[in-house]
C-alpha positions as CSV (number, residue, x, y, z in Angstrom):
1,M,72.6,109.5,-128.2
2,R,71.8,107.3,-131.1
3,K,73.8,104.1,-131.2
4,L,75.5,102.9,-134.4
5,E,74.1,99.6,-135.5
6,P,76.2,98.4,-138.5
7,P,74.8,95.6,-140.7
8,R,75.7,92.2,-139.5
9,Q,77.3,90.7,-142.5
10,R,80.7,89.3,-143.5
11,T,81.3,91.9,-146.2
12,I,80.5,95.3,-144.9
13,G,80.5,98.6,-146.7
14,W,81.1,101.8,-144.8
15,W,78.9,104.2,-142.8
16,V,79.3,107.5,-141.0
17,D,76.9,109.1,-138.5
18,V,77.8,112.8,-138.3
19,E,76.3,113.0,-134.8
20,E,78.9,110.5,-133.4
21,L,82.3,111.2,-132.0
22,V,83.5,107.8,-133.1
23,Y,82.6,106.1,-136.4
24,T,83.4,102.7,-138.0
25,R,83.9,101.5,-141.5
26,A,84.7,97.9,-142.4
27,A,85.8,96.2,-145.6
28,D,87.8,93.1,-146.6
29,G,87.9,91.9,-143.0
30,V,89.4,95.1,-141.6
31,A,87.3,97.3,-139.2
32,T,88.7,100.9,-138.9
33,I,87.5,102.7,-135.8
34,T,88.0,106.4,-136.0
35,M,87.9,109.0,-133.2
36,D,86.3,112.1,-134.8
37,S,86.5,115.0,-132.3
38,P,89.2,117.2,-133.8
39,R,87.8,120.4,-132.2
40,N,89.3,119.3,-128.9
41,R,92.1,117.2,-130.4
42,N,90.3,113.9,-129.8
43,A,90.4,114.4,-126.0
44,L,89.1,111.4,-124.0
45,S,85.7,112.8,-123.0
46,A,83.1,110.6,-121.3
47,R,81.0,110.6,-124.5
48,L,84.0,109.7,-126.8
49,L,85.1,106.9,-124.5
50,D,81.6,105.4,-124.3
51,E,81.3,105.5,-128.1
52,L,84.7,104.0,-128.5
53,A,84.0,101.2,-126.2
54,D,80.7,100.5,-128.1
55,R,82.5,100.4,-131.5
56,L,85.3,98.1,-130.1
57,R,82.7,95.7,-128.7
58,W,81.0,95.5,-132.0
59,A,84.3,94.9,-133.9
60,L,85.2,92.1,-131.5
61,D,81.8,90.4,-131.8
62,E,81.5,90.7,-135.6
63,D,82.7,87.5,-137.3
64,G,83.5,89.2,-140.5
65,V,86.2,91.4,-138.8
66,R,89.6,89.9,-138.8
67,V,91.8,93.0,-138.0
68,I,91.0,96.2,-136.1
69,V,92.6,99.6,-136.9
70,L,92.3,102.4,-134.4
71,T,92.8,105.9,-135.7
72,A,91.6,109.5,-135.5
73,T,90.8,112.6,-137.6
74,G,92.7,115.9,-137.7
75,T,96.3,116.4,-136.9
76,V,96.3,115.0,-133.3
77,F,95.6,111.3,-132.5
78,C,94.6,112.0,-128.9
79,S,95.5,114.8,-126.5
80,G,94.6,112.8,-123.4
81,A,91.9,113.4,-120.8
82,D,89.3,116.0,-121.5
83,L,90.5,118.7,-119.0
84,K,87.2,120.6,-119.2
85,E,85.4,117.6,-117.7
86,Q,88.2,117.0,-115.2
87,R,88.0,120.6,-113.9
88,A,84.5,119.7,-112.7
89,A,85.9,117.0,-110.5
90,E,85.9,117.9,-106.8
91,P,89.0,117.5,-104.7
92,G,88.9,114.3,-102.7
93,R,86.3,112.6,-104.8
94,P,86.2,108.8,-104.1
95,A,88.3,106.5,-106.2
96,S,85.2,104.9,-107.7
97,A,84.1,108.2,-109.3
98,P,84.2,108.1,-113.1
99,V,87.2,110.3,-113.7
100,T,88.6,107.7,-116.2
101,G,85.2,106.8,-117.6
102,A,85.3,103.8,-119.9
103,L,89.1,104.0,-120.4
104,P,90.0,101.0,-118.3
105,E,87.5,98.8,-120.3
106,I,88.8,100.2,-123.6
107,M,92.4,99.4,-122.7
108,S,91.4,95.9,-121.6
109,L,89.4,95.3,-124.8
110,L,92.4,96.4,-126.9
111,W,95.0,94.5,-124.9
112,N,92.9,91.3,-124.7
113,S,91.4,91.4,-128.2
114,P,91.8,88.0,-129.9
115,K,91.9,89.9,-133.1
116,P,95.1,91.9,-134.0
117,V,94.8,95.6,-133.4
118,I,96.8,98.2,-135.3
119,C,97.0,101.8,-134.0
120,R,97.3,104.2,-136.9
121,L,98.4,107.4,-135.4
122,N,97.4,110.3,-137.6
123,G,99.5,112.6,-135.5
124,T,100.6,113.7,-132.1
125,A,99.6,111.8,-128.9
126,R,99.7,112.9,-125.3
127,A,99.1,111.5,-121.8
128,G,96.0,109.2,-121.8
129,G,96.2,108.8,-125.6
130,L,99.4,106.9,-125.1
131,G,97.6,104.3,-123.0
132,L,95.5,103.5,-126.1
133,V,98.7,103.4,-128.3
134,A,100.4,100.9,-125.9
135,A,97.3,98.7,-125.6
136,C,97.3,98.0,-129.4
137,D,99.4,95.2,-130.9
138,F,101.0,97.4,-133.5
139,A,101.4,101.2,-133.4
140,I,102.5,103.0,-136.6
141,A,103.1,106.8,-136.5
142,P,104.3,109.4,-138.9
143,R,107.7,110.9,-138.1
144,S,106.1,114.3,-137.8
145,A,104.2,113.1,-134.7
146,S,105.4,113.9,-131.1
147,F,104.6,112.4,-127.8
148,A,104.6,113.3,-124.1
149,F,103.5,111.9,-120.8
150,S,102.5,115.4,-119.6
151,E,100.6,114.4,-116.5
152,V,103.1,115.4,-113.8
153,R,103.2,119.0,-115.2
154,L,99.5,119.2,-114.3
155,G,100.1,117.7,-110.8
156,V,98.5,114.4,-111.8
157,V,100.1,111.0,-112.7
158,P,99.9,108.6,-115.7
159,A,98.3,106.0,-113.4
160,M,95.8,104.1,-115.5
161,I,97.8,104.2,-118.7
162,S,100.9,102.9,-117.0
163,V,99.3,99.4,-116.9
164,T,99.8,99.1,-120.7
165,V,102.6,101.6,-121.2
166,L,105.0,99.9,-118.7
167,R,104.5,96.6,-120.6
168,R,105.8,98.2,-123.8
169,V,108.3,100.9,-122.8
170,E,111.8,100.3,-121.5
171,P,112.0,101.0,-117.7
172,R,114.7,103.7,-118.0
173,A,112.8,105.5,-120.7
174,A,109.5,105.3,-118.8
175,A,111.2,106.9,-115.8
176,E,112.7,109.6,-118.0
177,Y,109.4,110.6,-119.7
178,F,107.0,109.9,-116.8
179,L,109.0,112.1,-114.5
180,T,110.0,115.0,-116.8
181,G,106.9,115.2,-119.1
182,E,109.4,116.0,-121.9
183,V,108.2,115.9,-125.5
184,F,109.9,113.2,-127.7
185,D,109.7,112.4,-131.3
186,A,108.4,109.4,-133.2
187,D,111.8,107.8,-133.8
188,R,112.5,107.9,-130.1
189,A,109.1,106.5,-129.4
190,A,109.9,103.5,-131.6
191,Q,113.3,103.2,-130.1
192,I,111.9,102.8,-126.5
193,G,109.1,100.4,-127.6
194,L,106.1,102.7,-127.5
195,L,105.7,102.4,-131.3
196,T,106.2,99.5,-133.7
197,R,107.4,101.8,-136.4
198,A,107.9,105.5,-137.2
199,V,107.5,106.1,-140.9
200,P,107.7,109.1,-143.3
201,D,104.3,110.8,-143.3
202,D,103.5,109.8,-146.9
203,E,104.1,106.1,-146.1
204,L,101.7,105.9,-143.1
205,D,98.7,104.4,-144.9
206,A,100.8,102.0,-147.0
207,T,102.5,100.7,-143.9
208,V,99.2,100.2,-142.1
209,E,97.7,98.4,-145.1
210,H,100.8,96.2,-145.3
211,Y,100.4,95.1,-141.7
212,A,96.7,94.6,-142.1
213,G,97.2,92.5,-145.2
214,M,99.8,90.3,-143.6
215,L,97.6,89.8,-140.5
216,R,94.7,88.6,-142.7
217,L,96.8,85.7,-143.9
218,G,97.1,84.2,-140.4
219,G,94.6,81.8,-138.9
220,P,92.2,83.6,-136.6
221,E,92.8,81.1,-133.7
222,A,96.5,81.0,-134.3
223,L,96.8,84.8,-134.2
224,A,94.9,84.9,-130.9
225,I,97.1,82.3,-129.3
226,A,100.3,83.9,-130.7
227,K,99.3,87.2,-129.0
228,R,99.2,85.3,-125.7
229,L,102.6,83.7,-126.3
230,V,104.3,87.0,-126.6
231,R,103.0,88.1,-123.2
232,E,102.9,84.9,-121.2
233,V,105.8,82.7,-122.2
234,P,108.7,85.0,-121.0
235,A,107.3,84.8,-117.5
236,L,107.3,81.0,-117.4
237,P,110.2,79.0,-115.8
238,L,112.2,77.4,-118.6
239,E,111.2,73.7,-118.1
240,E,107.6,74.5,-117.5
241,G,107.6,76.7,-120.6
242,M,109.1,73.9,-122.7
243,H,106.5,71.4,-121.4
244,R,103.5,73.6,-121.9
245,M,104.6,74.8,-125.3
246,A,105.3,71.3,-126.5
247,G,101.7,70.4,-125.7
248,L,100.3,73.5,-127.3
249,S,102.4,72.9,-130.5
250,A,101.0,69.4,-130.8
251,E,97.5,70.6,-130.2
252,R,97.7,73.2,-132.9
253,F,99.1,70.8,-135.5
254,T,96.1,68.5,-135.0
255,S,93.5,71.3,-134.8
256,E,91.0,71.9,-137.5
257,E,92.6,75.2,-138.4
258,G,96.1,73.7,-138.4
259,Q,95.1,70.9,-140.6
260,E,93.5,73.2,-143.1
261,G,96.6,75.3,-143.2
262,I,98.8,72.3,-143.8
263,R,96.5,71.0,-146.6
264,A,96.4,74.4,-148.2
265,F,100.3,74.5,-148.2
266,A,100.4,71.1,-149.8
267,E,97.8,72.0,-152.4
268,K,99.5,75.3,-153.1
269,R,96.4,77.3,-152.3
270,R,95.3,79.9,-149.7
271,P,93.7,78.5,-146.6
272,S,90.0,79.1,-146.1
273,W,90.4,82.1,-143.8
274,A,92.6,84.0,-146.3
275,R,90.4,83.7,-149.4
């Protein structure tokens, strides 16, 4: 398999390798990573997962990329595991066997990314695909999309994806859909925390562009820290949280990035990172 080697520059055009199952385009600080395997509804095959991990690592390492958008082609965002590959698995194979492939790494890359990640769902998502959705900071879907944790109906469980999903979805709703495998719509997905927003189909791209544009206005270091605050602060005891956050606040006001932002505000101009 030929690896994609995008040009290393701050302003990047776009490129597509038709032999790949995942391709990347980047412009204006936004890298869009697209799963392109519509023939099997963008199922998480070993090859697709390997390529997706490769593209994500590139976007995270590229200084010119400020925001990452994850999407897919066709009418289905992701149908979950590639069941053709899973049928080849022998009963009782050891836990270390690569049934999940690169999925754990990909979910970790998305979850821990210092750069904001937007999931642009082009359509329906099922099972393992919902682990990707939950791992992203923002998830925007058209109202025509539907969702299901269908694993139990196959006699398996949403084990790996539960690590991100259960950090997003309300406990009662998680129990309802993990146990029943029932299909639910995009409005319900937003209501229970799986999605950031469900929008009319013809507003999907405009909504994603709106979020990407807003994110480019934030300081790169500040965005990375703000992501951690959302996840870490609620677990801190009150007094410890107050003490630690007071120190962090003072640190950020005196940081190089913070001082640039304050100067830009006083001078009525955009800060250096938003130009």
